[in-house]
C-alpha positions in Angstrom: 0.0 0.0 0.0 2.9 2.4 0.8 4.5 1.7 -2.5 1.2 2.5 -4.3 0.9 5.8 -2.3 4.5 6.7 -3.1 4.0 6.0 -6.8 0.8 8.1 -6.8 2.6 11.0 -5.1 5.5 10.8 -7.6 3.0 10.8 -10.5 1.2 13.9 -9.1 4.6 15.6 -8.7 5.6 14.8 -12.2 2.3 16.2 -13.6 2.5 19.4 -11.6 6.2 20.1 -12.1 5.9 21.4 -15.7 2.9 23.5 -14.7 4.8 25.2 -11.9 7.9 25.8 -14.0 6.0 28.6 -15.8 5.3 30.2 -12.4 7.0 33.5 -11.6 8.5 31.9 -8.5 10.9 29.9 -10.5 12.1 32.6 -12.9 15.1 34.7 -12.3 14.1 38.2 -11.7 16.1 41.1 -13.1 17.2 43.9 -10.8 15.7 47.3 -10.9 18.4 49.7 -11.9 17.9 53.4 -10.9 20.0 56.3 -12.1 20.0 59.4 -9.9 21.3 62.9 -9.9 20.9 66.1 -7.9 19.5 69.2 -9.5 19.9 72.8 -8.1 16.1 73.3 -8.1 14.0 73.4 -5.0 10.6 74.7 -6.4 8.5 71.5 -6.7 6.4 72.8 -9.6 9.4 74.0 -11.6 11.1 70.7 -11.0 8.0 68.7 -12.0 7.6 70.7 -15.2 11.3 70.2 -16.1 11.3 66.5 -15.6 8.0 66.1 -17.5 9.7 68.0 -20.4 12.7 65.7 -20.1 10.5 62.5 -20.3 8.6 63.9 -23.3 11.9 64.8 -25.0 12.9 61.2 -24.8 9.6 60.1 -26.2 7.7 58.9 -23.1 4.0 59.7 -22.9 3.3 61.4 -19.6 -0.3 61.4 -18.4 -2.3 59.9 -15.6 0.8 58.4 -13.9 2.2 61.9 -13.0 1.7 63.0 -9.5 3.6 66.2 -8.6 2.5 66.1 -5.0 4.0 62.6 -4.4 7.1 63.3 -6.5 6.4 60.3 -8.7 5.8 59.9 -12.4 5.1 56.6 -14.2 4.9 57.1 -18.0 2.9 55.2 -20.5 4.6 52.6 -22.6 6.5 53.7 -25.7 6.5 50.8 -28.2 9.0 49.9 -30.9 7.5 47.1 -33.0 9.5 44.6 -35.1 8.5 41.7 -37.3 11.0 39.5 -35.6 10.5 37.6 -32.3 12.4 39.2 -29.5 13.3 42.3 -31.4 10.3 44.4 -30.7 10.1 46.1 -27.3 8.3 48.5 -25.1 9.7 50.8 -22.4 8.2 52.7 -19.5 10.0 55.3 -17.3 9.6 55.6 -13.5 10.8 58.9 -12.1 10.9 60.0 -8.5 12.0 63.3 -7.0 12.4 64.7 -3.5 14.3 67.4 -1.7 18.0 66.4 -1.1 19.4 66.5 2.4 21.2 69.9 2.0 18.0 71.9 1.3 19.4 73.5 -1.8 19.0 70.6 -4.3 16.5 68.0 -5.4 17.3 64.4 -5.8 15.9 62.9 -9.0 15.9 59.1 -9.6 14.9 57.5 -13.0 14.4 53.9 -14.0 13.5 52.7 -17.5 12.1 49.2 -17.6 12.0 47.3 -20.9 10.0 44.3 -22.0 10.6 42.4 -25.3 7.9 40.9 -27.4 8.5 37.1 -27.6 5.5 36.3 -29.7 6.0 34.3 -32.9 3.7 36.7 -34.6 4.8 40.0 -33.1 2.9 42.3 -35.5 -0.5 40.6 -35.1 -2.7 42.8 -32.8 -3.4 41.1 -29.5 -0.7 38.4 -29.8 2.1 40.1 -28.0 3.9 38.1 -25.2 5.9 40.6 -23.2 8.8 39.4 -21.1 10.9 41.5 -18.8 14.3 42.5 -20.1 17.2 44.5 -18.5 16.5 48.0 -17.4 17.8 50.7 -19.8 20.3 52.7 -17.8 21.5 54.7 -20.8 18.0 55.9 -21.5 17.6 56.8 -17.8 20.8 58.9 -17.9 19.6 60.7 -21.1 16.4 61.6 -19.3 18.5 63.0 -16.4 20.7 64.9 -18.8 17.6 66.5 -20.4 16.4 67.5 -17.0 19.7 69.1 -16.2 19.7 70.9 -19.6 16.3 72.4 -18.8 16.7 73.1 -15.1 20.4 73.1 -14.1 22.5 73.8 -17.3 26.2 73.0 -17.3 26.0 69.7 -15.4 26.9 66.4 -17.1 25.3 63.2 -15.8 28.1 60.6 -15.1 27.8 57.0 -16.0 26.8 54.8 -13.1 28.7 51.8 -11.8 25.9 49.2 -12.3 27.2 45.7 -13.1 
């Protein structure tokens, strides 16, 4: 009887294992990579306007995800389609700003997440299969540089030391 129960348990495990492998618990997660910089601007409204311009200059749609009071902006997706599997992508920016510790500057942090379209028919409407890709630190640095150009000219955003 015990061997029958062990065989049944093994069979159930073998059936469920492939189903669980698609679960997010077993996938390796990619780290969130934030770029940050200090701007010599303390006025919240001026800062908010400048970072919105910077995001729009880079091509991110800014809309309902912008909250000046909370110091957070989440843009809409900008999509780059491709007829080839894995070559099309979409990107969304997350921007946070807050007063820096010295009281004279504001700290701005930007993260640009990317997902690639892994569908075998990527241009067919409704068939996209988006999978998380590495964050785009170079795009985040460009957004910060645009913000500096608008609000704090003369500053160059340095490359980060992300792995």
